[in-house]
N, C-alpha and C positions, 0 to 999 in steps of 0.2 A: 620567360619571363613571368614570373607569380602574380596573380590577380588578386588584390588587397581590398577591392570596391567592396565585395560582401561583407567583410570585417568590420571596415569603415561605417559601412550603413549600420550594421547592429548595435555597434556604440555609439551611434548616434540615436538610434531610437530609444536606447537605455536610459530612463530618467536617471538624472543626478541622487545620490542619497544624501538625505537630510538626515540631521544630528536629533537627537533628542529634545532639544530646546527647540527648534525650528518645527519639530511636529507637536510639539505643546503649546508653543505659541500660535498655530494654526488651528487647533481645538479649541483653544480659548478665545479666540477672537469669532469663532462660530457659535460659543456659548454668549447668549446675550446678556443673560442674568451675571454670570462672570465677569464679563467686561465693562458692564453698568458699574459693578462692584470695584472693580480694577480703577476707574474715574473716580469714583465716590473717594475712594481712599489716597489717590494722587492728589485730589484736593483738597483733603484734610492735611495731608504732607506738605503742601504748597503752602497753606495757611501757617502752620508750624513753623516750617522755613522764615516765612516772613516774621513771624513773632520773634524767633531766636536771632534774626538779624535787624530784631527793631524798626521794622519797617511797619509793621503791625501790632498792636495791644501794647505798646510801651510807655502809654499814660495812663496806664489801669488803676493807679495809685492816687490819681489827681480827682478832687472832689468838685465833680463840674455841675452837678444838678442839686437841688433839693434832695435830702433822704425820702429814700422810698416811692421815686418819681415813677407811677406807672409808663410801660412802653407806649408809644406816639399812637399806634393801633386800639391799644386796649386803656385808655387813659379815662374812661368812664367806666370802668370795669374794676377799678382799685376799690380798695376801702374807703370808707368817708374817714379825713382828718380834718383836725381841727388846727389852721395855721393862725398862731400868736400874731396879731399888728403891733405897729409901734405904740399904739394907744394903751395896748393890753401890757405893753413890756414897762411903760412910765407908770402905769396904776399900780403895777406890781411893785416897783421901786419906791413910790409912793407908801404903800402899804408896809414895805421894809423899813423903811426910814420912822414911820410913826410907831413900829413894835420897837425899834431900836431906844427911839424917844421914851417910850414908855418905860422900858427897860431900865433905862439909865435915871428913872425917877426914884428907885431906890436907893441911890443912895451912895452907888459904888461909883467912882471917879475913874476916868481912862490910866491913870497913874495905877489903882488898884487892881484893874481888870489885867490879868495874867497874860490872855489872849489878846490885849489890844493891840500889839505890836505885829504879832503873826496876821491878824485880820488886815490891818493897813497894809504889809506886805503885798498879802495876797488880792486885796483890791488894786493894788498899784500895778501887779502882775497882768491882772485882768483885763486893764485899761490900756496897758501895752499891747496885749496880744489880740484885742478886740478889732482895733482896724483892719491887721492881716487877715483874721477870718472872715470878714465882711468884704476885702478886698476881690473875693473869688465871685462872680455872678453867679446867682443859680440858672442854671440852664433853662430855656423856653418851655420844655416838655416836650420835644420832637425826638429824644432818645427812642433808636430801634426796640432796644431790650430793656427800656428804663434803667433805673439806679438801685444801688444796694442800700444798707441802713447807714452809709456814710457818704451817700452822695456821689458814688463812683461808678463809672458806667460800667453796665453790666455786659454789654459787648466787649468792650475791652478785655473785660475780666476772662471771659469765654475764651478770647483769641489767644492771651497769655495761657490760660488753662488748658488750652490745646497744644500748644508748645511747648509746656512742661510736662502733661501726661503722655503724649507722643513721646518726648524726650525719655522719658524714664521708661515706658513699653519697649522701644526701638532699642535702646541701649543694654537694658536689662535682659533683654531677650538675645541680642549679639553675645553679652560675655556668660549668660549662662549655656548657650549653644557652646562657646568655644571651650567651656570647661568641661562638659558633656562630652563631645566630640572628641577630644584627646584624651580623658579617662576612658571613654567608651571604644575607642581604638587601641589602646593599651590593652586593655582586658580583653575584646576580643581578637585581637592579632594573637598575643604571647600566650594568652591563658594561663592554666596550671596556677602558680604561686601569685603570680601578679593578678590574675582573674579572681583567685580567692580573696586577696588583700581588697581591691577594690569594691569586690560583691560585699564582703563584710561593712565598708564606709557606705556604701549604697543602702546596706539595709538598717545601718545605724540613721542615716538620714529619713528614709522612709517610715521609720517605727514611729515618729515622731510628726503630728498633723500639720500640715502645711503653716495655717493661720497663728499656731503656736510658736513654731520656728519665727514664723514673720514678727511676729510681737516682742519675741524674746530678743532677736537680733536689733530690733527697732530700738529697744528699751535699754540696752546696753550702748548703744552707739548713739551719736548726737544726732539732731533733726538736719534735714537739709535734701537735697536731690540726689548729691554725692551717694549719699546714704542710703538713701531709698533705691538706688540705682545697685549697689552694693549688697543690699540685703535680698533683693529681686532675683540675682543672680545667685546667690549662695543658697538659697532655697529650690530654685528652678530647675536645676541641671539634671534632674535624676529622669526626668523623663526623654532627653537625648542621650542620656548615657546609657538608658536599655535599650533603646532603638540602635545606636552605633554599635555598641556591643553585638548584639545578635547581626549586623549587617557586615560585621568584619569577621565572625565567626563563619557566616556564610559565604563570603567572597574569598578568604584566604586562600579556600581549596580550590578554587577555579584556576581553568586553564591559563588565563593571563597572566596570573599572579605566579602560579608556577613557572611559566615561560621568563617571565621578567628574573625569579630566581635563579634560571639556569645560565642567562647572560651576566649575572653577577650584583644585579641592583642590590641594595643595602636594604636592610628592614625601614627605616624612614621610606625611602623613597618607593617600597612597595605600600606601604600604608597611606601616604600623601599624594603621591604622584600617580599610582593605578587604582587603589581601592576608593579611594576618597572622590575622585570626580565622579566615580558611577554610582555614587549616593548622596551627591549633592540635591537632585530633585526632592528627595525625602528630609533633608536639612531646611530646603526653601518651604515645605510645608508646616514642618515642626516650628519653624521661626515665624508662621503667622499665626499658629495657635498660642505660642508663648508672647507674643505681643499683644493679644486679645486678653490675656490670662492676665498678664502685668498691668495692662492699663486698670483693669477691674482691683487687683490687689492694689494699687495705690491709690484709688479712690476710697477705697476701706481704710486703709491705714492712717489717710489724711483726714477722713474722717473722723476716726478713733483719736486724732491727735497726735499720732507717730509718723507723720509724713513730713511734708515739706516744712520750711520753716516759717515763721511768721511773717517775713519781708518776702514772701513768695506765694503764689497763688496757682492754682490747680483745681481739676473737676473735683478732686475729693475735699479739698479745701473749701470750695463754694457750697458743696453739698453739705458741709457742717457747720456753713452759716442758714441753712435753710430752716431748720426747725424752729429759730427762735421769730422766722420772718414768717413761717406759713402761721403762727400761733397769733400772728395781728394781721394775717391776709394779702402779704405780700408772698404773691406766689411766684411772680414771673424770672426770679433770678435759679430758683429751682428748675422752672421749665425749660429754659434756655440751657443748661447744664444737661438736664435729663435728655432732650431732643437730640444734641450734638453727642454726647455719650453713644446713645442709642443708635441712632446713625451710623457713626463710626464700628463700633461693635458688629452690627449686622452685617456691615458690609465687609468687614475683615473676615468674619464667619462666612459670609457667602462666597468671598475669594478664597478661601482656604478650600472650601469643597470642590469650587473648578479647578483651582491648581491641584489638587489631589486627583482629579477625573482627566486634566489634561496632561499630566505628566507622568500617569500610570503607562509603561512600556505594555503591557496587556491589551490596553485599549485599541482598537484598530480605528 
């Protein structure tokens, strides 16, 4: 009778093999900086998710305070402003009435004045809208991030802007990666005429500066989040294409792809079932890089007036309001946007570096 005890003991002593993703997660957990960056990015994604679902930042259009109210912690550091009282308004109205009486002394009657009817209609409309504008009580000054020039809560705008900017960054990066991966796979796998045609198309895109392409597409298409996402994807796929073309050229001659060809696997199966899973770790790093770049591009486009619509807000749209406010000494809206954007971009960049190290198969 054959004794299998030594063989079973040897099998039990051998540790179970781990996949690349398990090894990568184990390395990432040992990297404190990368793990902290991951938690920061996750917190921003959760905040953006709350903004998408309307759980936070949905009231950013409401005028809840006096215009340009400083933050609660810095209310004594804002610029000195002169607030008009009811007595000042009454004095201004009396002065206006006396000026109108003096002009009436010239002999022109209401029937002869061509603007009398329009002025009366404007005064009646102003009287109707006055109670609605005063119906919103001014905030008591306890806003965490203060208010903007229209009395809207800056914190609510930052939350909604985070949701918009992350939506543009994540969606644009996914769409750009889809375009670049498909074109790069076709070019690298088939080669020859397909590669020549796609490389010519790639050379045309890369010959024009990225910012010029962004502005050109944005000027032709209408403003809005969908337009910004489409513009970002159409101008950002070239890096992913170049990476995937090189990887598919390298992997199509490997033994496992030749074995799949020997058992009758189709070209699509060899490309997307055998080669693509072996390069997904590179796509994950490329996705992080693209997300950071597209968040910056969205801020630039919205700052220049080519980004989101006037009924929407984003970090770039808030930065576009900052110059006029800074000239008057109102700094808190720009400080809030700059702090959030810098924190997210820095965390994404550090996470990208950690992912590159964690998913590198050469790292032991």
